[in-house]
N, C-alpha and C positions, 0 to 999 in steps of 0.2 A: 201249330202240328207240322213235324218233319217231312216233307218230302219222301215217298216212297222208295223204299229200297229193290232194285229192282235186278233181276239175274236172269240173265238170255242163257241156255244150255242146250247147244244142239246135239243132237243126235242123228242116228241110222237107223233105229230099230222099226220104226214105223207106229202111228198112234195108238193102237191095240198095244205091243209089247212093252211101251213107253208108260202108259198106264198100270197094266199090270206091275210094272217093276215097282213104281211109285207107291200104287198099293202095299205091296208087300214090303216096301222098305220102311214106308211111313209106320207101319204096325211093328215093323221091328226096332225104329227108331223109337217110339213112344217109351219102351221101357228102359231101353239106355237113358233117352234124355230123365226122364224121373231120379235114374239117380243122381240125375246135377242138380234137381230143385228145380226141373222146368218141366211143365205138365200141359199136353195139349189137351184144352178143353174143349175144342169142337171139331170135327173130321164130317163134313157133308159134300160128299159130289153130285153135281148134277152134270150129268153130260162126260163132256171131259174138263171139265173145271172143278178142283177141290177147294173149298172154302174152307180154311182154318181159322181157330184162336187158339194162342199160348199164352201162359204164364210162366215170368221168370222174373225173378227178382221184386215180388210184390209188384211188377208192372205185368199191364195185359199188350198182345198184341194179334192183329189179325190181316188177314193175307187171301191170298188165293195161288193156283197151280194150275195153269193152262196148259193141257196135253194137246202138241200139236203132232201134225204127221212127221216134222224133221228138227222139232227144237220144242221144249217147255220151258214155258214164262213163268218166273217166281219172282210174285209182288209181295212183301209185307209193307205195313204201315205200322212204324215204331216207334213209339211213346218216347219224349224227349230222353228222358236216361239212357233207353237202351238205344237209341239214335248215335248218341257217341259211342257207342261199338260200333256202328253203321258196317266198313271198312272189315272189321274183322268178320263178322256176320257175314257179309258179302262174300268173304274168299272163300269161307268152310261153305257156305250153301254152292257154290261153283264148284268145289272140291269133292265134296260127298255127292252131289248132283251129275259130275261128270263120272264119278266112279259107279254109280249106279244105274246109268244108260250107257256104258260101255257095253260096246258087243263081248260077249263071252263065248 
């Protein structure tokens, strides 16, 4: 199995606001991803950690999002086929995460 893909996203929102934005963003993203053939199979919050499972290209991956006071850590465990796209996925997660967690 490939090593996990990890993205740390700093923010200055505080834990509660960051979590609220992630909750909202995940639900909005679910519909958009479905149009691309990507489905979110599982979302489970335990405290400030969101465990998730995603299916794409007949491949399954899982991971977690840990919401901290001043950063969010996204960790994904990619199967071998999807690991080929790890750099692209990492850039996309970082970009979209920064947009979501930028103060408005």
